[in-house]
Short mmCIF file of the C-alpha atoms (twelve columns), coordinates in Angstrom:
data_MODEL
# 
_entry.id   MODEL 
# 
loop_
_atom_site.group_PDB 
_atom_site.id 
_atom_site.type_symbol 
_atom_site.label_atom_id 
_atom_site.label_alt_id 
_atom_site.label_comp_id 
_atom_site.label_asym_id 
_atom_site.label_seq_id 
_atom_site.Cartn_x 
_atom_site.Cartn_y 
_atom_site.Cartn_z 
_atom_site.pdbx_PDB_model_num 
ATOM 1   C CA . UNK A 1   -5.269  7.288  -13.347 1 
ATOM 2   C CA . UNK A 2   -3.533  8.810  -10.234 1 
ATOM 3   C CA . UNK A 3   -2.008  5.168  -9.624  1 
ATOM 4   C CA . UNK A 4   0.917   6.107  -12.076 1 
ATOM 5   C CA . UNK A 5   1.748   8.894  -9.849  1 
ATOM 6   C CA . UNK A 6   1.657   6.705  -6.883  1 
ATOM 7   C CA . UNK A 7   4.439   4.343  -8.913  1 
ATOM 8   C CA . UNK A 8   6.582   7.172  -9.237  1 
ATOM 9   C CA . UNK A 9   6.810   8.220  -5.824  1 
ATOM 10  C CA . UNK A 10  7.216   4.787  -4.821  1 
ATOM 11  C CA . UNK A 11  10.107  4.519  -6.898  1 
ATOM 12  C CA . UNK A 12  11.847  7.575  -5.681  1 
ATOM 13  C CA . UNK A 13  11.285  6.506  -2.228  1 
ATOM 14  C CA . UNK A 14  12.935  3.045  -2.935  1 
ATOM 15  C CA . UNK A 15  16.042  4.483  -5.141  1 
ATOM 16  C CA . UNK A 16  16.603  7.127  -2.208  1 
ATOM 17  C CA . UNK A 17  16.628  4.490  0.468   1 
ATOM 18  C CA . UNK A 18  18.896  2.262  -2.003  1 
ATOM 19  C CA . UNK A 19  21.307  5.227  -2.637  1 
ATOM 20  C CA . UNK A 20  21.503  6.007  1.185   1 
ATOM 21  C CA . UNK A 21  23.495  2.634  1.729   1 
ATOM 22  C CA . UNK A 22  25.577  2.850  -1.739  1 
ATOM 23  C CA . UNK A 23  23.069  0.168  -3.844  1 
ATOM 24  C CA . UNK A 24  22.979  0.142  -7.500  1 
ATOM 25  C CA . UNK A 25  19.808  -2.243 -7.265  1 
ATOM 26  C CA . UNK A 26  16.942  -2.809 -5.580  1 
ATOM 27  C CA . UNK A 27  16.056  -6.767 -5.606  1 
ATOM 28  C CA . UNK A 28  12.852  -6.438 -3.460  1 
ATOM 29  C CA . UNK A 29  10.099  -4.228 -2.421  1 
ATOM 30  C CA . UNK A 30  7.468   -4.871 -0.227  1 
ATOM 31  C CA . UNK A 31  4.873   -2.393 0.076   1 
ATOM 32  C CA . UNK A 32  1.471   -2.331 2.196   1 
ATOM 33  C CA . UNK A 33  -2.081  -0.530 1.226   1 
ATOM 34  C CA . UNK A 34  -5.307  -0.980 2.155   1 
ATOM 35  C CA . UNK A 35  -8.246  -1.597 0.998   1 
ATOM 36  C CA . UNK A 36  -9.482  1.621  1.460   1 
ATOM 37  C CA . UNK A 37  -6.369  3.735  0.657   1 
ATOM 38  C CA . UNK A 38  -8.301  4.571  -2.817  1 
ATOM 39  C CA . UNK A 39  -5.542  2.719  -4.734  1 
ATOM 40  C CA . UNK A 40  -7.100  0.402  -7.993  1 
ATOM 41  C CA . UNK A 41  -4.463  -2.753 -7.433  1 
ATOM 42  C CA . UNK A 42  -4.889  -3.689 -11.105 1 
ATOM 43  C CA . UNK A 43  -3.739  -0.301 -12.003 1 
ATOM 44  C CA . UNK A 44  -0.827  0.100  -9.623  1 
ATOM 45  C CA . UNK A 45  0.465   -3.249 -10.754 1 
ATOM 46  C CA . UNK A 46  0.228   -1.696 -14.541 1 
ATOM 47  C CA . UNK A 47  1.668   1.231  -13.494 1 
ATOM 48  C CA . UNK A 48  4.457   -0.121 -11.203 1 
ATOM 49  C CA . UNK A 49  5.528   -2.534 -14.306 1 
ATOM 50  C CA . UNK A 50  5.784   0.348  -16.321 1 
ATOM 51  C CA . UNK A 51  7.660   2.590  -14.292 1 
ATOM 52  C CA . UNK A 52  10.042  0.393  -12.924 1 
ATOM 53  C CA . UNK A 53  11.433  0.196  -16.407 1 
ATOM 54  C CA . UNK A 54  15.360  1.285  -17.017 1 
ATOM 55  C CA . UNK A 55  15.306  2.309  -13.220 1 
ATOM 56  C CA . UNK A 56  17.354  0.733  -9.905  1 
ATOM 57  C CA . UNK A 57  14.003  -1.288 -8.998  1 
ATOM 58  C CA . UNK A 58  13.972  -2.631 -13.041 1 
ATOM 59  C CA . UNK A 59  14.486  -6.798 -11.870 1 
ATOM 60  C CA . UNK A 60  13.035  -6.059 -8.400  1 
ATOM 61  C CA . UNK A 61  10.238  -8.333 -7.230  1 
ATOM 62  C CA . UNK A 62  7.050   -6.122 -5.891  1 
ATOM 63  C CA . UNK A 63  5.188   -7.762 -3.325  1 
ATOM 64  C CA . UNK A 64  1.846   -5.393 -2.647  1 
ATOM 65  C CA . UNK A 65  -0.055  -6.655 0.874   1 
ATOM 66  C CA . UNK A 66  -3.344  -6.000 0.910   1 
ATOM 67  C CA . UNK A 67  -4.869  -4.430 4.488   1 
ATOM 68  C CA . UNK A 68  -8.325  -5.068 4.442   1 
ATOM 69  C CA . UNK A 69  -9.885  -2.380 6.301   1 
ATOM 70  C CA . UNK A 70  -11.529 -2.902 10.306  1 
ATOM 71  C CA . UNK A 71  -13.532 -0.363 11.640  1 
ATOM 72  C CA . UNK A 72  -14.765 -0.222 15.478  1 
ATOM 73  C CA . UNK A 73  -18.390 0.527  15.863  1 
ATOM 74  C CA . UNK A 74  -18.508 3.456  18.880  1 
ATOM 75  C CA . UNK A 75  -21.809 2.316  20.114  1 
ATOM 76  C CA . UNK A 76  -21.250 -1.293 20.838  1 
ATOM 77  C CA . UNK A 77  -17.142 -1.525 20.559  1 
ATOM 78  C CA . UNK A 78  -17.868 -4.456 17.831  1 
ATOM 79  C CA . UNK A 79  -14.916 -4.404 15.461  1 
ATOM 80  C CA . UNK A 80  -15.822 -5.883 11.891  1 
ATOM 81  C CA . UNK A 81  -13.886 -5.259 8.349   1 
ATOM 82  C CA . UNK A 82  -15.425 -2.490 6.063   1 
ATOM 83  C CA . UNK A 83  -15.561 -1.468 2.654   1 
ATOM 84  C CA . UNK A 84  -16.763 1.625  2.405   1 
ATOM 85  C CA . UNK A 85  -16.958 4.144  5.405   1 
ATOM 86  C CA . UNK A 86  -20.725 3.948  5.160   1 
ATOM 87  C CA . UNK A 87  -20.742 0.248  6.065   1 
ATOM 88  C CA . UNK A 88  -23.097 -0.317 9.220   1 
ATOM 89  C CA . UNK A 89  -21.720 -2.167 12.341  1 
ATOM 90  C CA . UNK A 90  -23.143 -6.166 11.705  1 
ATOM 91  C CA . UNK A 91  -23.901 -6.220 15.377  1 
ATOM 92  C CA . UNK A 92  -26.107 -3.293 16.358  1 
ATOM 93  C CA . UNK A 93  -26.575 -1.756 12.878  1 
ATOM 94  C CA . UNK A 94  -24.943 1.573  13.900  1 
ATOM 95  C CA . UNK A 95  -23.046 3.871  11.446  1 
ATOM 96  C CA . UNK A 96  -20.464 5.485  13.892  1 
ATOM 97  C CA . UNK A 97  -17.404 4.151  13.821  1 
ATOM 98  C CA . UNK A 98  -13.496 4.510  14.138  1 
ATOM 99  C CA . UNK A 99  -11.715 2.933  11.210  1 
ATOM 100 C CA . UNK A 100 -8.840  1.432  12.312  1 
ATOM 101 C CA . UNK A 101 -6.854  0.044  9.350   1 
ATOM 102 C CA . UNK A 102 -7.146  0.245  5.709   1 
ATOM 103 C CA . UNK A 103 -6.414  3.136  5.032   1 
ATOM 104 C CA . UNK A 104 -2.583  2.854  4.417   1 
ATOM 105 C CA . UNK A 105 0.049   3.161  1.800   1 
ATOM 106 C CA . UNK A 106 3.622   2.562  3.011   1 
ATOM 107 C CA . UNK A 107 6.820   1.469  1.545   1 
ATOM 108 C CA . UNK A 108 6.856   -1.912 4.583   1 
ATOM 109 C CA . UNK A 109 10.652  -2.927 3.427   1 
ATOM 110 C CA . UNK A 110 13.505  -3.072 0.732   1 
ATOM 111 C CA . UNK A 111 15.916  -5.657 -0.003  1 
ATOM 112 C CA . UNK A 112 18.817  -3.900 -1.656  1 
ATOM 113 C CA . UNK A 113 21.756  -5.156 -3.967  1 
ATOM 114 C CA . UNK A 114 25.355  -4.634 -1.921  1 
ATOM 115 C CA . UNK A 115 27.007  -4.559 -5.110  1 
# 
C-alpha cells in the first residue's frame, strides 16, 4: 500500500508550509488527485486518517478533489474522458492521444491556524 507513504509525504509538505508562517496547526488541506494518478482513493483516505494522528493536521478537514482524466485524440482532436491509457477515441476509434489531465497529485491549498 504505497498510499501510506504518499500520505506521509503530504503531511510533511503541509507541516513544512505551516511552519514557514509560524503556525502550529493546519485546519484544512485540499488535494487535487487525478483518476489516473495511480492512487486508490479509499486506501489514501484510510492512510491519511491514520497518518495525521499526533501531527499538525490532527484535526484538519481534508478535501480531495478527484480530477477526471481527459485526453485529446491526435487524429481528430476530440477531447474525451479516459479511464486508462488504452481507451480509444469515442469519435474516430483512434488509439493515439495526449493525456491532458488526470495524472496530477498535488497539495492545492492549506488553511492554517494563526495562533
